[in-house]
N, C-alpha and C positions, 0 to 999 in steps of 0.2 A: 504494498500499500505506500502510496506516494504521500509524502508529507510536505504540507504547504509551510512554505517558510514565512514566518513572522515578520512583518514590515518593522525593520528597526527605527526607534525612536530618535528624532532629531533633538539634541539639547536646544532648550529655547534660551537662547544668548541674548537677545533684547530684554526679556524677561528677569535673567540673571543679573545683567547689568544693572536693570532699573532697581531690582531688590538690593544689591550693594549702594546703589546711591543713596536710596531711602536710608538704609542702615546707618550709611555715613552721615546723613542729615539729623539724624536721631543723636547718634553718640556723639557727634561733634560737640553740640553746645553743652551736654552733661560732662563731658572730657574738660571743656574749659572752665565748668563751674568747679569742680572738683580740684583741679590744679591750682584756679585762683584763690581758692579759700586756704590754701597753704603758702600764700604769697605775703609779703609784705607792700605795702602801699608804693615805696620807692621802686623796689623791684618790678610791680606791675607796669609802672611807666617807663621804664629803662629796659624792658627786656621785652623777647617775643612772646606774646601772650600764649602761644600753643605750646611752647617748649618748656616741660617741667621746671619748678622754680631750682636753683643751684643750692639754696638753703632753706628747705622748707622749714615752717613755722607753725606752731600752734597758738600764737598769740592770739589771732582773729578768734578762734573757737574760745579761747579763755575769756576774752572781752564780750563775747555773746553771752556765755553762760553767767557772767558776771552783772550782766545787764538785764536781770530779772528774766532770763530765757525761760526756766522751770515754771515761774508764774504764769507767763503767757503760754507756755507748754499745756499746764494744767487746764487753763479755761478753753484751750481747743480740744483737749481730750474729752472734757465735760461737755462741751457743745456736740461734738461728734457723736460720743457714744449715746448721748441722750436722743439725738436726733434719729441715728441709724436704728436705736432698738426701737422706738415707737413706731417709724417708718415700716420696720420690718413685722411688727406685732399687726398693724393695722392692714398693711397690703396683702399678708398671708391670709387674714380672715376676709378681707374682702374679695380675694381672689378665689378663696373657696366656695364664697357664696355666688359669685358669678360663674364658675366654672359648673358648679352642680344644681344651679338653679333651675326648677322645672318651669317656671313662669318667665314672662317678659320682663319682670322687674330685674332680672339679674342683667339682662342685655342693656336695659335703659341706663341702669348705674353703671355697667361699665362704658356706654358711650359718654356719661356725663363726665365720668373721671377721665377720659381720654382728652376731652376739652381743655383740661388743664396743661397737656404738651404744647398746645397751640398757642398758650399764652406765655409770651417772655417775660422772664423776670424783671428785665428793665422797664416796661411798660407800666408796672404795677407797683413800683417803688414809692411813689408818693402817696397813694391809697394805703398801701401797708406802713407808711411812716406816720401818718395820721391816724390809723388803728391803733399801731403800738403806744403812741402818746395818749390817746384816749383811754387805754386801758391802764397806763400808769407802768408800763414795762420798759420805757425808754432806759437806755444805759444799763440794762440787764442782760444776763446771759439769757434769759426767756426770750429777750427782744430777737435773738439769734436763733434759738432752736424753734420755736414755733413756726415762722414763715417757711424756714427750709424744710420742716416736716411736711408742709402744705404743698410745696412744690416739688417736692421728692416723690409724693405718693404715685402721682399718674404713672410715670415711667415704671416704678417699681410694681405696679398691678400688672400694666401689660407685659412685663417679664415673667411675673410669677404665674399670672393665669394661664399663659400658654404652656406652662409646665405643668400645672396642674390638671389640664385638659388631657395630657398624655397618660395620666395614670389609669390603668385599666379599670373599667366599670365593674369588673367581676370582683376586685379587690372591695370596692365600696359595698357591693352586694353582700359579699361574705361576712363583713364585718356587721352589717345591718341584721343579717340572720343571726348572728352570734348576740344579738341584744345591744349593740354598741350605739350610742347617741351621737348627735353630731360633734360634741366637742371632744369626746372619745376618738371619733374618726379624724378629727382635725389634728389632734395631738399624737396619735399613735400612727397614722397612715400618711396624711398628708404631710405632715412637717418633716418627718425622716426623708421621703422620698423628693421632696422638694429641697433638700439640702442644697444641691449645685445652683438652683435658682436663688436661693437665699443667699448663699456665699457671693453669686454675682452682684446681687442687689446691694448688700452689706459693704462690699469693697467698692464699688463705684460710687455709692452716695457718701461713704466716707470720704473718698478723694475729692468729691465736690464740695461737701462741707469744711473740710481741713484746709483746702485751698480758696474756700470763698472768702472775697474781697469786699463786695457791693454792700451786702448786709452788715457787716462790721465797720464800714465806712460810715454808712448812713444812720444805722440805729443805736450806736455806741459812742462814746466820748471820752470817757474817763480812761485812765491807765489801769485801774483794778479790773476791769472787764477786757481788756484788750486780749486780742487772739494773735497768733504767729503771723498771718499775712499783714496784719497792722504794724506788727513789731518791727518789720523791715524799715520803717521810716524813722526808727532810732538811730540809723547809720546815715542820715541824709541830713548834710548842713546846709547852710543858706546858698553856698556857693558851689558846693561840691559834694560828693557822695563818698563814703568809704566802702569802695566795691568789693575788696576782700572780706570784709567783717559781714556785708549783706549776703555773699555768697556762702560764707561758714554758717550764718543762719538757716540759708537755704537747705543746705546739706544737712544739717541736725534735724530740719523739720521734715525733710524726706524719708529719714531714717523708720518711722513707724509706719508709713505706707508701703514702704519698700519691702519690710518685714510681713506686712499683712497679704501684699500680693505673692510673695513667695510661698506662704502657707497655704493660700487660696486659689493660686493659679489654675490647677487643674480642674477647678469646677467653673471656670469663667466662660469657656468655651460652651460647655453643654447648658449653662444658664441662659446663655445669650440664644443659642441655636433652636432651643426647645420649641416645638409647635410650627417652627416656621418652615419646616421641610413639606409641610402636608398641603 
């Protein structure tokens, strides 16, 4: 019997070249941030910015830490943890109701929630400001937590609800036969199986809240409730900015998110692609 020869696959040279160019565009700024954080200001102005410093220094990191870095870090942790926790709980319960609702109420609720994706944050900053002032929450951490919860829920529900819909209906029916109620099904079935989606939403929303600048700028004023993005202003003078100290603060601020990404990276693709291939 004659065997047909399989056609040889041609290497995608243009695709590979584009991938390397994209990688260089991503890596180069990160490389610049890291090596500049170990320079002093004189070395930055007198040497090639892309060449590692001849005499690395930790003085920039020491200055950042001495300038209430851990206080700002704690505020960011509180705001991020509170926001992400509430978003995950509310979004999971809403997604379960939407995915398993037998009436039209679930779909109407889903359509209403998705309207939030179409509303840009910048367009609502003035109403949010007046609302926060009216509630007496201005210049508090609650002024940062509550609005960010509201704007994070629509996209979170969109991701989680598609994952919940992928759970086989037989599993739900078997638990109902065993006498399980809605809360038991949610905690014992949906919660464990939706873990990839929850990890995806948690990491993504933590990144958005941690790096958020607009709400802290508009809704807070005092140093006591300042978060890390606003703390970078500490290193900007009237006529110049301390670039090495600023980038040292950026490096320290990025460490928690880098750790969170490393721990949850295997869940991200599964969470983002769940349900969209149908």
